[in-house]
PyMOL CGO cylinders between C-alpha atoms (Angstrom):
from pymol import cmd
from pymol.cgo import CYLINDER

trace = [
    CYLINDER, 0.00, 0.00, 0.00, 1.89, 3.05, -1.19, 0.3, 1, 1, 1, 1, 1, 1,
    CYLINDER, 1.89, 3.05, -1.19, 2.02, 6.17, 0.96, 0.3, 1, 1, 1, 1, 1, 1,
    CYLINDER, 2.02, 6.17, 0.96, 2.06, 9.26, -1.23, 0.3, 1, 1, 1, 1, 1, 1,
    CYLINDER, 2.06, 9.26, -1.23, 4.42, 12.14, -0.55, 0.3, 1, 1, 1, 1, 1, 1,
    CYLINDER, 4.42, 12.14, -0.55, 1.37, 14.37, -0.16, 0.3, 1, 1, 1, 1, 1, 1,
    CYLINDER, 1.37, 14.37, -0.16, 0.25, 12.22, 2.79, 0.3, 1, 1, 1, 1, 1, 1,
    CYLINDER, 0.25, 12.22, 2.79, 3.54, 12.66, 4.64, 0.3, 1, 1, 1, 1, 1, 1,
    CYLINDER, 3.54, 12.66, 4.64, 3.31, 16.44, 5.06, 0.3, 1, 1, 1, 1, 1, 1,
    CYLINDER, 3.31, 16.44, 5.06, 0.07, 16.44, 7.14, 0.3, 1, 1, 1, 1, 1, 1,
    CYLINDER, 0.07, 16.44, 7.14, 1.45, 13.63, 9.30, 0.3, 1, 1, 1, 1, 1, 1,
    CYLINDER, 1.45, 13.63, 9.30, 4.66, 15.59, 9.82, 0.3, 1, 1, 1, 1, 1, 1,
    CYLINDER, 4.66, 15.59, 9.82, 2.68, 18.71, 10.71, 0.3, 1, 1, 1, 1, 1, 1,
    CYLINDER, 2.68, 18.71, 10.71, 0.62, 16.81, 13.29, 0.3, 1, 1, 1, 1, 1, 1,
    CYLINDER, 0.62, 16.81, 13.29, 3.86, 15.40, 14.71, 0.3, 1, 1, 1, 1, 1, 1,
    CYLINDER, 3.86, 15.40, 14.71, 5.43, 18.87, 14.72, 0.3, 1, 1, 1, 1, 1, 1,
    CYLINDER, 5.43, 18.87, 14.72, 8.21, 17.74, 12.41, 0.3, 1, 1, 1, 1, 1, 1,
    CYLINDER, 8.21, 17.74, 12.41, 9.85, 19.85, 9.73, 0.3, 1, 1, 1, 1, 1, 1,
    CYLINDER, 9.85, 19.85, 9.73, 10.91, 17.52, 6.96, 0.3, 1, 1, 1, 1, 1, 1,
    CYLINDER, 10.91, 17.52, 6.96, 13.07, 18.24, 3.96, 0.3, 1, 1, 1, 1, 1, 1,
    CYLINDER, 13.07, 18.24, 3.96, 11.93, 17.01, 0.52, 0.3, 1, 1, 1, 1, 1, 1,
    CYLINDER, 11.93, 17.01, 0.52, 14.49, 14.18, 0.71, 0.3, 1, 1, 1, 1, 1, 1,
    CYLINDER, 14.49, 14.18, 0.71, 13.17, 13.12, 4.13, 0.3, 1, 1, 1, 1, 1, 1,
    CYLINDER, 13.17, 13.12, 4.13, 9.60, 13.15, 2.80, 0.3, 1, 1, 1, 1, 1, 1,
    CYLINDER, 9.60, 13.15, 2.80, 10.70, 10.86, -0.04, 0.3, 1, 1, 1, 1, 1, 1,
    CYLINDER, 10.70, 10.86, -0.04, 12.53, 8.55, 2.38, 0.3, 1, 1, 1, 1, 1, 1,
    CYLINDER, 12.53, 8.55, 2.38, 9.65, 8.33, 4.88, 0.3, 1, 1, 1, 1, 1, 1,
    CYLINDER, 9.65, 8.33, 4.88, 7.11, 7.81, 2.11, 0.3, 1, 1, 1, 1, 1, 1,
    CYLINDER, 7.11, 7.81, 2.11, 9.05, 4.75, 0.99, 0.3, 1, 1, 1, 1, 1, 1,
    CYLINDER, 9.05, 4.75, 0.99, 9.65, 3.45, 4.54, 0.3, 1, 1, 1, 1, 1, 1,
    CYLINDER, 9.65, 3.45, 4.54, 6.02, 3.85, 5.64, 0.3, 1, 1, 1, 1, 1, 1,
    CYLINDER, 6.02, 3.85, 5.64, 4.87, 2.09, 2.49, 0.3, 1, 1, 1, 1, 1, 1,
    CYLINDER, 4.87, 2.09, 2.49, 7.13, -0.85, 3.35, 0.3, 1, 1, 1, 1, 1, 1,
    CYLINDER, 7.13, -0.85, 3.35, 5.79, -0.98, 6.91, 0.3, 1, 1, 1, 1, 1, 1,
    CYLINDER, 5.79, -0.98, 6.91, 2.19, -1.09, 5.67, 0.3, 1, 1, 1, 1, 1, 1,
    CYLINDER, 2.19, -1.09, 5.67, 3.14, -3.82, 3.19, 0.3, 1, 1, 1, 1, 1, 1,
    CYLINDER, 3.14, -3.82, 3.19, 4.45, -5.89, 6.10, 0.3, 1, 1, 1, 1, 1, 1,
    CYLINDER, 4.45, -5.89, 6.10, 1.16, -5.39, 7.96, 0.3, 1, 1, 1, 1, 1, 1,
    CYLINDER, 1.16, -5.39, 7.96, -0.74, -6.59, 4.88, 0.3, 1, 1, 1, 1, 1, 1,
    CYLINDER, -0.74, -6.59, 4.88, 1.41, -9.72, 4.78, 0.3, 1, 1, 1, 1, 1, 1,
    CYLINDER, 1.41, -9.72, 4.78, 0.75, -10.40, 8.46, 0.3, 1, 1, 1, 1, 1, 1,
    CYLINDER, 0.75, -10.40, 8.46, -2.98, -9.79, 8.01, 0.3, 1, 1, 1, 1, 1, 1,
    CYLINDER, -2.98, -9.79, 8.01, -3.10, -12.27, 5.13, 0.3, 1, 1, 1, 1, 1, 1,
    CYLINDER, -3.10, -12.27, 5.13, -1.86, -15.18, 7.27, 0.3, 1, 1, 1, 1, 1, 1,
    CYLINDER, -1.86, -15.18, 7.27, -4.60, -17.73, 7.85, 0.3, 1, 1, 1, 1, 1, 1,
    CYLINDER, -4.60, -17.73, 7.85, -5.01, -18.26, 11.60, 0.3, 1, 1, 1, 1, 1, 1,
    CYLINDER, -5.01, -18.26, 11.60, -8.39, -20.02, 11.47, 0.3, 1, 1, 1, 1, 1, 1,
    CYLINDER, -8.39, -20.02, 11.47, -7.26, -23.41, 12.80, 0.3, 1, 1, 1, 1, 1, 1,
    CYLINDER, -7.26, -23.41, 12.80, -4.49, -22.28, 15.13, 0.3, 1, 1, 1, 1, 1, 1,
    CYLINDER, -4.49, -22.28, 15.13, -4.94, -23.54, 18.67, 0.3, 1, 1, 1, 1, 1, 1,
    CYLINDER, -4.94, -23.54, 18.67, -3.72, -21.00, 21.22, 0.3, 1, 1, 1, 1, 1, 1,
    CYLINDER, -3.72, -21.00, 21.22, -2.38, -23.81, 23.38, 0.3, 1, 1, 1, 1, 1, 1,
    CYLINDER, -2.38, -23.81, 23.38, 0.05, -24.75, 20.61, 0.3, 1, 1, 1, 1, 1, 1,
    CYLINDER, 0.05, -24.75, 20.61, 1.78, -21.38, 20.77, 0.3, 1, 1, 1, 1, 1, 1,
    CYLINDER, 1.78, -21.38, 20.77, 4.46, -20.09, 23.09, 0.3, 1, 1, 1, 1, 1, 1,
    CYLINDER, 4.46, -20.09, 23.09, 1.95, -17.56, 24.46, 0.3, 1, 1, 1, 1, 1, 1,
    CYLINDER, 1.95, -17.56, 24.46, 0.32, -20.36, 26.41, 0.3, 1, 1, 1, 1, 1, 1,
    CYLINDER, 0.32, -20.36, 26.41, 3.62, -21.65, 27.82, 0.3, 1, 1, 1, 1, 1, 1,
    CYLINDER, 3.62, -21.65, 27.82, 3.92, -21.77, 31.59, 0.3, 1, 1, 1, 1, 1, 1,
    CYLINDER, 3.92, -21.77, 31.59, 6.14, -19.01, 32.89, 0.3, 1, 1, 1, 1, 1, 1,
    CYLINDER, 6.14, -19.01, 32.89, 6.75, -19.24, 36.62, 0.3, 1, 1, 1, 1, 1, 1,
    CYLINDER, 6.75, -19.24, 36.62, 6.93, -15.96, 38.46, 0.3, 1, 1, 1, 1, 1, 1,
    CYLINDER, 6.93, -15.96, 38.46, 9.98, -14.92, 40.40, 0.3, 1, 1, 1, 1, 1, 1,
    CYLINDER, 9.98, -14.92, 40.40, 9.59, -15.42, 44.10, 0.3, 1, 1, 1, 1, 1, 1,
    CYLINDER, 9.59, -15.42, 44.10, 9.44, -12.39, 46.38, 0.3, 1, 1, 1, 1, 1, 1,
    CYLINDER, 9.44, -12.39, 46.38, 12.53, -11.79, 48.47, 0.3, 1, 1, 1, 1, 1, 1,
    CYLINDER, 12.53, -11.79, 48.47, 12.78, -9.27, 51.24, 0.3, 1, 1, 1, 1, 1, 1,
    CYLINDER, 12.78, -9.27, 51.24, 15.86, -7.10, 51.34, 0.3, 1, 1, 1, 1, 1, 1,
    CYLINDER, 15.86, -7.10, 51.34, 16.90, -4.27, 53.56, 0.3, 1, 1, 1, 1, 1, 1,
    CYLINDER, 16.90, -4.27, 53.56, 16.12, -0.78, 52.35, 0.3, 1, 1, 1, 1, 1, 1,
    CYLINDER, 16.12, -0.78, 52.35, 17.93, 2.51, 52.80, 0.3, 1, 1, 1, 1, 1, 1,
    CYLINDER, 17.93, 2.51, 52.80, 17.84, 4.24, 56.13, 0.3, 1, 1, 1, 1, 1, 1,
    CYLINDER, 17.84, 4.24, 56.13, 16.35, 7.73, 56.22, 0.3, 1, 1, 1, 1, 1, 1,
    CYLINDER, 16.35, 7.73, 56.22, 19.84, 9.18, 56.59, 0.3, 1, 1, 1, 1, 1, 1,
    CYLINDER, 19.84, 9.18, 56.59, 21.14, 7.25, 53.57, 0.3, 1, 1, 1, 1, 1, 1,
    CYLINDER, 21.14, 7.25, 53.57, 18.16, 8.28, 51.44, 0.3, 1, 1, 1, 1, 1, 1,
    CYLINDER, 18.16, 8.28, 51.44, 18.50, 11.96, 52.33, 0.3, 1, 1, 1, 1, 1, 1,
    CYLINDER, 18.50, 11.96, 52.33, 22.29, 12.03, 52.23, 0.3, 1, 1, 1, 1, 1, 1,
    CYLINDER, 22.29, 12.03, 52.23, 22.52, 13.66, 48.77, 0.3, 1, 1, 1, 1, 1, 1,
    CYLINDER, 22.52, 13.66, 48.77, 19.30, 15.66, 48.91, 0.3, 1, 1, 1, 1, 1, 1,
    CYLINDER, 19.30, 15.66, 48.91, 19.87, 19.33, 48.10, 0.3, 1, 1, 1, 1, 1, 1,
    CYLINDER, 19.87, 19.33, 48.10, 17.28, 20.30, 50.74, 0.3, 1, 1, 1, 1, 1, 1,
    CYLINDER, 17.28, 20.30, 50.74, 15.59, 18.34, 53.51, 0.3, 1, 1, 1, 1, 1, 1,
    CYLINDER, 15.59, 18.34, 53.51, 13.42, 18.97, 56.55, 0.3, 1, 1, 1, 1, 1, 1,
    CYLINDER, 13.42, 18.97, 56.55, 12.09, 16.58, 59.19, 0.3, 1, 1, 1, 1, 1, 1,
    CYLINDER, 12.09, 16.58, 59.19, 13.19, 13.45, 57.29, 0.3, 1, 1, 1, 1, 1, 1,
    CYLINDER, 13.19, 13.45, 57.29, 11.57, 14.64, 54.03, 0.3, 1, 1, 1, 1, 1, 1,
    CYLINDER, 11.57, 14.64, 54.03, 12.90, 15.90, 50.70, 0.3, 1, 1, 1, 1, 1, 1,
    CYLINDER, 12.90, 15.90, 50.70, 12.28, 19.62, 50.24, 0.3, 1, 1, 1, 1, 1, 1,
    CYLINDER, 12.28, 19.62, 50.24, 11.15, 20.57, 46.73, 0.3, 1, 1, 1, 1, 1, 1,
    CYLINDER, 11.15, 20.57, 46.73, 10.03, 23.87, 45.21, 0.3, 1, 1, 1, 1, 1, 1,
    CYLINDER, 10.03, 23.87, 45.21, 6.34, 24.66, 45.46, 0.3, 1, 1, 1, 1, 1, 1,
    CYLINDER, 6.34, 24.66, 45.46, 4.58, 23.72, 42.24, 0.3, 1, 1, 1, 1, 1, 1,
    CYLINDER, 4.58, 23.72, 42.24, 1.39, 25.74, 42.48, 0.3, 1, 1, 1, 1, 1, 1,
]
cmd.load_cgo(trace, "trace")
């Protein structure tokens, strides 16, 4: 599915990109190739594919939780530019 050069400019504008004519030519070609790949994928017949025959259904054990020691308040605040009462001080946002 070819992407025309005229279709690239509005996309670039929406993306706030300023493209040169050579970049428009390049991206037109590359986007056309990407859409061709999607068409190939869409054309694959998956009617009789059993989900249990795919790796998506494979059992993946979860990692066990392990407790570890965390930083002390002093260690956490050691490099803070500003602190008060065991808290980080940050500039007011509002």
